[in-house]
C-alpha positions as CSV (number, residue, x, y, z in Angstrom):
1,X,24.1,42.0,-10.8
2,X,21.4,42.7,-8.3
3,X,21.0,40.2,-5.5
4,X,17.7,38.3,-5.1
5,X,18.4,37.3,-1.6
6,X,16.1,38.7,1.1
7,X,17.2,41.6,3.3
8,X,20.5,40.8,5.1
9,X,20.4,37.3,3.5
10,X,23.5,38.0,1.5
11,X,25.3,39.0,4.8
12,X,24.3,35.7,6.4
13,X,25.2,33.7,3.4
14,X,28.7,35.3,3.1
15,X,29.6,34.8,6.7
16,X,28.2,31.3,6.7
17,X,30.3,30.4,3.6
18,X,33.3,31.9,5.3
19,X,32.6,30.0,8.6
20,X,32.6,26.6,6.8
21,X,35.7,27.3,4.9
22,X,37.5,28.3,8.2
23,X,36.1,25.5,10.5
24,X,35.2,22.5,8.5
25,X,38.3,21.6,6.5
26,X,40.5,19.1,8.4
27,X,43.7,20.5,6.7
28,X,43.2,24.0,7.8
29,X,41.4,27.1,6.5
30,X,40.4,27.1,2.7
31,X,39.5,30.7,2.2
32,X,41.9,30.8,-0.9
33,X,42.9,28.3,-3.6
34,X,46.6,29.3,-3.1
35,X,48.2,27.7,-0.1
36,X,50.6,30.7,0.4
37,X,47.9,33.5,-0.2
38,X,45.3,33.4,2.5
39,X,43.5,36.5,1.8
40,X,39.7,36.8,1.2
41,X,37.1,39.5,0.9
42,X,33.5,39.4,2.3
43,X,31.5,41.9,0.2
44,X,28.2,43.4,1.5
45,X,25.9,46.1,0.7
46,X,26.9,49.3,2.7
47,X,23.3,49.4,4.1
48,X,23.9,46.2,5.8
49,X,26.9,47.5,8.0
50,X,25.2,46.8,11.3
51,X,23.8,43.3,10.4
52,X,27.4,42.6,9.1
53,X,28.9,43.6,12.5
54,X,26.3,41.4,14.2
55,X,27.3,38.3,12.1
56,X,31.0,39.0,12.7
57,X,30.4,39.1,16.4
58,X,28.7,35.8,16.2
59,X,31.5,34.4,14.1
60,X,34.1,35.6,16.4
61,X,32.4,34.1,19.5
62,X,32.0,30.7,17.7
63,X,35.6,30.6,16.5
64,X,36.7,31.5,20.1
65,X,34.7,28.5,21.4
66,X,36.5,26.3,19.0
67,X,40.0,27.5,20.1
68,X,40.5,30.1,17.5
69,X,42.2,33.4,18.1
70,X,40.6,36.4,16.2
71,X,42.4,39.7,15.7
72,X,40.0,42.6,14.6
73,X,41.5,45.5,13.0
74,X,39.4,48.8,12.7
75,X,40.5,50.8,9.7
76,X,38.6,53.9,10.8
77,X,40.4,53.7,14.2
78,X,43.7,53.5,12.4
79,X,43.0,56.6,10.3
80,X,41.9,58.6,13.3
81,X,44.9,57.6,15.3
82,X,47.1,58.9,12.4
83,X,45.3,62.1,12.3
84,X,45.7,62.6,16.0
85,X,49.4,61.8,15.7
86,X,49.9,65.0,13.5
87,X,51.0,68.3,14.9
88,X,48.5,69.9,17.4
89,X,47.1,72.5,14.8
90,X,47.1,70.2,11.8
91,X,43.4,69.1,11.9
92,X,42.2,72.7,12.6
93,X,44.2,74.0,9.6
94,X,43.1,71.2,7.3
95,X,39.4,71.6,8.3
96,X,39.5,75.4,7.9
97,X,41.2,75.3,4.4
98,X,38.7,72.5,3.2
99,X,35.8,74.8,4.2
100,X,37.2,77.8,2.5
101,X,37.9,75.8,-0.7
102,X,34.4,74.0,-0.6
103,X,32.7,77.4,-0.4
104,X,34.1,78.2,-3.7
105,X,33.6,74.9,-5.3
106,X,32.6,71.6,-3.5
107,X,35.0,69.4,-5.6
108,X,37.9,71.7,-4.8
109,X,37.2,71.2,-1.1
110,X,37.1,67.4,-1.4
111,X,40.2,67.3,-3.5
112,X,42.1,69.3,-1.0
113,X,41.1,67.1,1.8
114,X,42.1,64.0,-0.3
115,X,45.5,65.5,-0.9
116,X,46.0,65.8,2.9
117,X,44.6,62.4,3.8
118,X,45.8,60.2,1.1
119,X,49.4,60.2,2.3
120,X,48.2,58.9,5.6
121,X,46.3,56.1,4.0
122,X,48.1,54.9,0.9
123,X,51.2,53.0,0.2
124,X,53.2,50.2,2.2
125,X,53.8,52.6,5.1
126,X,50.1,53.8,5.3
127,X,47.3,52.0,6.9
128,X,48.8,48.8,5.3
129,X,51.8,49.3,7.5
130,X,49.7,49.7,10.5
131,X,47.9,46.5,9.7
132,X,51.2,44.8,9.1
133,X,52.5,45.9,12.4
134,X,49.4,44.7,14.4
135,X,49.4,41.4,12.6
136,X,53.1,40.7,13.2
137,X,52.9,41.8,16.8
138,X,50.0,39.4,17.3
139,X,51.8,36.5,15.7
140,X,54.9,37.1,17.8
141,X,52.8,37.0,21.0
142,X,51.0,33.8,19.7
143,X,53.8,32.0,17.9
144,X,52.2,28.5,18.0
145,X,48.7,29.6,16.9
146,X,49.1,30.8,13.4
147,X,47.0,28.1,12.0
148,X,44.2,29.0,14.4
149,X,44.4,32.7,14.0
150,X,42.1,34.7,12.0
151,X,42.6,38.5,11.1
152,X,39.4,40.5,10.4
153,X,39.9,44.0,8.8
154,X,36.7,46.1,9.1
155,X,35.2,49.6,9.3
156,X,36.5,50.3,5.9
157,X,33.3,52.5,5.2
158,X,34.8,55.1,7.5
159,X,37.6,55.7,4.9
160,X,35.3,56.7,1.9
161,X,36.3,57.9,-0.5
162,X,40.0,57.8,0.3
163,X,40.5,54.0,0.3
164,X,41.5,51.2,-2.2
165,X,41.2,47.8,-0.7
166,X,43.2,46.2,-3.6
167,X,46.1,48.2,-2.7
168,X,45.9,47.5,1.0
169,X,45.9,43.6,0.5
170,X,48.6,44.0,-2.2
171,X,50.9,45.7,0.4
172,X,50.1,43.0,3.1
173,X,50.8,40.1,0.7
174,X,53.8,38.3,2.3
175,X,53.7,40.3,5.5
176,X,51.2,38.4,7.6
177,X,52.9,35.1,8.5
178,X,50.4,33.2,6.3
179,X,47.6,33.6,8.7
180,X,44.1,33.9,7.1
181,X,43.1,37.6,6.6
182,X,39.7,38.7,5.7
183,X,38.7,42.1,4.6
184,X,35.1,43.2,5.2
185,X,34.2,45.3,2.1
186,X,31.2,47.5,1.9
187,X,30.4,47.9,-1.8
188,X,28.9,46.2,-4.7
189,X,30.2,43.3,-6.9
190,X,30.2,43.8,-10.6
191,X,31.3,40.7,-12.6
192,X,33.3,37.9,-11.0
193,X,36.3,39.9,-9.6
194,X,35.3,43.7,-9.8
195,X,34.3,45.7,-6.7
196,X,33.0,49.2,-6.3
197,X,33.8,50.7,-3.0
198,X,30.6,51.9,-1.3
199,X,28.8,51.1,-4.6
200,X,29.9,54.7,-5.7
201,X,33.5,54.5,-6.9
202,X,34.7,53.2,-10.2
203,X,34.8,49.5,-10.0
204,X,38.2,48.1,-9.3
205,X,39.2,44.6,-10.8
206,X,42.7,44.4,-9.2
207,X,41.8,41.6,-6.8
208,X,43.4,38.3,-6.2
209,X,41.5,37.0,-3.1
210,X,38.4,35.0,-3.1
211,X,35.3,37.3,-2.9
212,X,32.5,35.9,-0.5
213,X,29.6,35.2,-0.9
């Protein structure tokens, strides 16, 4: 369904609704109807990436002023860190091979690149494992602040087309000390629970979290 909100209005509405569900309730964050499943997704149009970042900066500052602790996780940085951790000539070989295969057929080059990057991204030991480690390390250093901590996972657009957020959240389930975790999702919403990453991939309906707005 096409949004009738003005430009950037959906971003403002989504973050505003999230802000209310985090700050206003007296009994703690209400980003989920399930007490032991504190995950949510903020969906936004990929064209609104920079307005979303601005709204997130405002939310982070407001939460900090109210005594919250915000852990921001950059998925693009995590992927680049994984690529840099490969053997010295790994990137050069992958790039050279991708170019040769793409010259023959563009899809072959992309499929080759997927075959090399997906093992770095997918599964419980992929980017989900990196997110889990960062969250658990943060909780360990702030043991008394879990109820006042928010984890924001962003920059997912930098992983297109190698990323499935439903799998990421599934692998994080039960691994986050029950702190609220919010994924910033560039894409389109189709129906109540289906999301298309970047508005280009086949819609994925494998979602349990609440989807804002």
